[in-house]
C-alpha positions as CSV (number, residue, x, y, z in Angstrom):
1,D,34.6,126.2,77.0
2,D,35.9,125.1,73.6
3,A,38.9,123.3,75.1
4,A,36.6,121.1,77.1
5,C,34.4,120.4,74.1
6,L,37.5,119.5,72.1
7,R,38.5,116.9,74.7
8,Y,35.0,115.5,74.8
9,L,35.0,115.0,71.0
10,E,38.5,113.4,71.2
11,R,37.2,110.8,73.7
12,L,34.2,110.1,71.4
13,R,36.2,109.8,68.2
14,W,39.5,108.4,69.5
15,G,38.5,106.8,72.7
16,Q,39.9,103.4,71.5
17,G,43.0,104.9,70.1
18,F,44.0,107.6,67.5
19,V,43.3,106.6,63.9
20,C,45.0,108.6,61.2
21,R,42.4,109.5,58.5
22,F,45.2,109.7,55.9
23,C,47.2,106.5,56.2
24,G,44.8,104.5,58.4
25,A,47.4,103.9,61.1
26,V,45.7,102.6,64.2
27,D,47.2,104.1,67.4
28,G,50.5,104.2,65.7
29,G,51.5,107.3,67.7
30,W,51.1,111.0,67.2
31,W,52.4,114.4,68.2
32,Q,50.1,116.9,69.8
33,M,50.6,120.2,68.0
34,A,50.1,123.7,69.6
35,D,47.0,124.5,67.5
36,G,45.1,121.5,68.7
37,L,46.0,119.3,65.6
38,R,47.5,115.9,65.9
39,R,50.4,114.8,63.6
40,C,50.6,111.2,62.7
41,R,54.0,109.6,63.4
42,A,53.6,107.2,60.5
43,C,52.7,109.6,57.6
44,R,53.3,113.0,59.2
45,H,49.9,114.3,58.1
46,E,48.1,116.6,60.5
47,T,44.4,116.3,61.4
48,S,41.9,117.6,63.8
49,V,39.2,115.8,65.7
50,T,36.5,117.6,63.6
51,A,38.2,116.9,60.2
52,G,36.2,114.4,58.0
53,T,33.1,114.9,60.1
54,I,29.9,117.1,59.9
55,L,31.8,119.6,62.0
56,A,34.6,120.0,59.5
57,G,35.4,123.5,58.6
58,T,33.1,125.1,61.1
59,R,34.0,128.7,62.1
60,M,31.6,128.7,65.0
61,P,32.7,127.8,68.5
62,L,32.3,124.2,69.5
63,V,30.4,125.4,72.5
64,S,27.7,126.6,70.1
65,W,27.5,123.2,68.4
66,F,27.2,121.5,71.7
67,A,24.4,123.8,72.7
68,A,22.6,123.1,69.3
69,V,22.9,119.3,69.9
70,W,21.6,119.7,73.5
71,Y,18.6,121.8,72.3
72,V,17.8,119.3,69.5
73,V,17.7,116.3,71.7
74,N,15.6,118.1,74.4
75,Q,12.8,119.1,72.0
76,K,10.5,116.1,71.9
77,N,8.5,117.3,69.0
78,G,11.4,118.4,66.8
79,V,13.1,121.7,66.0
80,S,12.8,124.2,63.2
81,A,15.7,126.2,61.9
82,L,13.9,129.4,63.0
83,G,13.6,128.1,66.5
84,L,17.2,127.0,66.7
85,Q,18.4,130.4,65.4
86,R,16.3,132.2,68.0
87,V,17.4,130.1,71.0
88,L,21.1,130.1,70.2
89,G,21.2,133.7,68.9
90,L,22.7,132.7,65.6
91,G,23.4,135.5,63.3
92,S,21.6,134.0,60.3
93,Y,18.8,131.6,59.5
94,Q,21.1,130.0,56.9
95,T,23.5,128.8,59.6
96,A,20.7,127.3,61.7
97,W,19.2,125.6,58.6
98,A,22.6,124.1,57.7
99,W,23.3,122.9,61.2
100,L,20.0,121.1,61.5
101,H,20.4,119.4,58.2
102,K,23.9,118.3,59.1
103,L,22.7,116.9,62.4
104,R,19.8,115.0,60.7
105,R,22.4,113.3,58.5
106,A,24.1,112.0,61.7
107,M,20.9,110.7,63.3
108,V,21.0,107.2,61.7
109,R,23.8,104.7,62.1
110,P,24.5,102.7,58.9
111,D,25.1,99.6,61.1
112,R,22.0,100.0,63.2
113,E,20.3,96.8,64.4
114,L,17.6,95.2,62.3
115,L,13.9,95.1,63.4
116,E,12.7,91.8,64.8
117,G,9.3,90.3,64.4
118,P,6.4,90.5,64.4
119,V,6.8,93.6,62.2
120,E,4.1,95.5,60.3
121,V,5.0,97.0,56.9
122,D,2.9,99.4,54.9
123,E,3.2,102.5,52.7
124,T,1.8,105.9,53.2
125,I,1.6,109.1,51.0
126,I,3.1,112.4,52.2
127,G,2.0,115.7,50.8
128,G,-0.2,116.8,48.0
129,V,-4.0,117.5,47.8
130,K,-5.4,115.0,45.4
131,A,-5.6,111.3,46.2
132,G,-2.8,109.2,44.7
133,R,-2.9,105.7,43.0
134,R,-1.7,102.7,44.9
135,G,1.8,101.7,43.8
136,R,2.3,104.9,41.8
137,G,1.7,107.9,44.1
138,A,0.7,111.1,42.4
139,P,2.3,114.5,41.3
140,G,3.3,116.6,44.3
141,K,3.3,113.6,46.7
142,A,6.0,111.3,48.2
143,L,5.5,107.6,48.8
144,V,7.0,106.4,52.1
145,V,7.3,102.8,53.3
146,I,7.3,102.2,57.0
147,A,8.1,99.1,59.1
148,V,7.2,99.0,62.8
149,E,7.8,96.3,65.4
150,R,4.6,95.0,67.0
151,R,5.0,95.0,70.8
152,D,2.5,94.2,73.6
153,G,2.5,97.7,74.8
154,G,2.2,99.3,71.4
155,P,4.7,100.1,68.6
156,G,8.4,99.2,69.1
157,R,11.1,100.6,66.9
158,T,10.5,101.9,63.4
159,R,12.3,102.3,60.1
160,M,11.1,104.2,57.1
161,R,12.2,105.3,53.6
162,R,11.0,107.4,50.7
163,I,10.5,105.2,47.7
164,A,9.9,105.8,44.0
165,D,7.1,103.2,43.8
166,A,5.5,100.3,45.6
167,S,6.8,97.6,43.3
168,K,7.9,94.1,44.4
169,D,11.6,94.8,44.0
170,V,11.5,98.1,45.9
171,L,9.4,96.8,48.8
172,T,11.4,93.5,49.1
173,E,14.6,95.5,49.2
174,F,13.3,97.7,52.1
175,V,12.3,94.6,54.1
176,L,15.6,92.9,53.5
177,D,17.5,96.1,54.6
178,H,15.6,96.7,57.8
179,V,14.1,93.4,59.1
180,Q,15.8,90.4,60.6
181,R,15.5,87.3,58.4
182,G,13.1,84.8,59.9
183,S,10.9,87.5,61.4
184,E,7.1,87.5,61.1
185,V,6.2,90.2,58.7
186,H,2.6,91.5,58.4
187,T,1.4,93.4,55.3
188,D,-1.8,94.0,53.5
189,G,-2.6,92.1,50.3
190,W,-0.8,94.4,47.9
191,V,1.1,92.4,45.2
192,G,4.2,94.4,45.8
193,Y,4.8,92.4,49.0
194,N,4.7,89.0,47.3
195,G,8.5,88.9,47.4
196,V,8.7,89.0,51.2
197,G,7.8,85.3,51.7
198,E,10.4,84.3,49.1
199,N,13.3,85.6,51.3
200,R,13.1,83.6,54.5
201,F,10.5,85.7,56.2
202,S,7.2,84.4,57.7
203,H,4.9,86.6,55.6
204,I,1.4,87.1,56.8
205,A,-0.7,89.1,54.3
206,T,-4.1,90.3,55.2
207,N,-6.5,91.3,52.3
208,V,-8.0,94.3,54.0
209,S,-10.9,94.7,51.6
210,A,-11.8,91.0,51.9
211,S,-11.5,90.9,55.7
212,G,-14.0,93.8,56.1
213,D,-11.8,95.4,58.8
214,P,-10.3,98.9,58.3
215,A,-6.6,98.9,57.5
216,H,-5.7,100.4,60.9
217,V,-7.4,97.4,62.6
218,A,-5.4,94.8,60.7
219,M,-2.1,96.6,61.2
220,P,-2.6,99.1,64.0
221,E,1.0,100.0,64.8
222,V,2.3,101.0,61.4
223,H,-0.8,103.1,60.8
224,R,-0.3,104.8,64.2
225,V,3.3,105.6,63.3
226,A,2.3,106.9,59.9
227,S,-0.3,109.2,61.5
228,L,2.2,110.5,64.0
229,L,4.7,111.1,61.2
230,K,2.3,113.2,59.2
231,R,1.2,115.2,62.3
232,W,4.9,115.8,63.2
233,L,5.7,117.0,59.7
234,L,2.7,119.3,59.7
235,G,3.1,120.6,63.3
236,T,6.9,121.1,63.5
237,H,7.6,122.0,59.9
238,Q,4.2,123.1,58.7
239,G,4.4,120.5,56.0
240,G,7.2,122.5,54.3
241,V,9.5,119.6,53.5
242,S,10.9,119.2,50.0
243,H,10.8,115.6,48.6
244,D,14.6,115.7,48.1
245,Q,15.1,116.4,51.8
246,L,12.3,114.1,53.1
247,D,14.6,111.2,53.8
248,Y,16.5,113.3,56.4
249,Y,13.3,114.4,58.1
250,L,12.3,110.7,58.2
251,D,15.7,110.0,59.9
252,E,15.0,112.7,62.5
253,F,11.5,111.3,63.2
254,T,12.9,107.8,63.5
255,F,15.7,109.0,65.8
256,R,13.1,110.7,68.1
257,F,10.5,108.0,67.9
258,N,12.8,105.1,68.7
259,R,14.1,107.0,71.8
260,R,10.8,108.4,72.9
261,R,10.9,106.5,76.2
262,S,14.4,107.5,77.1
263,R,14.6,109.5,80.3
264,H,18.3,110.3,79.9
265,R,18.7,113.3,77.7
266,G,22.4,113.2,78.4
267,L,22.6,109.8,76.7
268,L,20.8,111.1,73.6
269,F,23.3,114.1,73.6
270,Y,26.2,111.6,73.8
271,R,24.8,109.4,71.0
272,L,24.1,112.2,68.6
273,L,27.6,113.7,69.1
274,E,29.1,110.2,68.8
275,Q,27.4,109.8,65.4
276,A,28.3,113.3,64.4
277,V,32.0,112.6,64.6
278,A,31.5,109.4,62.6
279,T,29.5,111.1,59.8
280,D,31.1,112.4,56.7
281,P,31.2,116.2,56.0
282,H,28.2,117.8,54.3
283,P,29.2,121.3,53.1
284,Y,26.6,124.0,52.9
285,K,26.7,124.1,49.1
286,A,26.0,120.4,48.9
287,L,23.1,120.7,51.3
288,K,21.6,123.6,49.2
289,A,22.1,121.6,46.0
290,S,20.3,118.6,47.3
291,N,17.5,120.8,48.5
292,A,17.1,122.5,45.1
293,A,17.4,119.3,43.1
């Protein structure tokens, strides 16, 4: 029931002690109010466990949210808003769409661990019909840079980001943000990667055209992940992803891919809810505005 869900969220958010979102008092004491709110003893402000999170302002039962999270983590190939609406019996497609976008925003922790070498990095183009130009993309297309750990048994963890272009500054920033310094970084010979070796990485660049090997031979793992990403976008979402929302779909793919070997769905449920109560609110109007931008 909702009371049990509320207690579960309280353990996730305040398991190490109540923190007032108004004055910042850490376990400075609080009063439990009759309506489920907590009143801070220091500043007397009242707050709820969902305030300041993606669950803020919800009018739906917490049980429904928990069911949505459980459904999302149990679908290995992803979830569409229509599928979520049907399974949960939600009254509107709009609600299912908003919930999925909110959960996608909770799928990546800002403080997540960096990738460690050897790491393969390359760009790929998403969408469109006509071929694009290297480093510039093309109208109707999105350029995505992908980093993948190279492991003995295949690809390890991945990180990805939509980028405006494949310039030196953009690609270097991506590697700095996602790869541990000192790691071995494998790229092709594109000039945009020239900044990698200047930042305490062991940069191994392979000129694909000169080597005579196809790109997927020189860097098999990153090309495998790029192929899986494109098939996932096409199969689960029929390719109907706007460029402005693409980053959040990339986050969902990353969340699923990096946990693909997990046998404990309960742990994934726990992790996603844990990140949900640590993620700022995303009102429906803001979601729609970013989708229409």
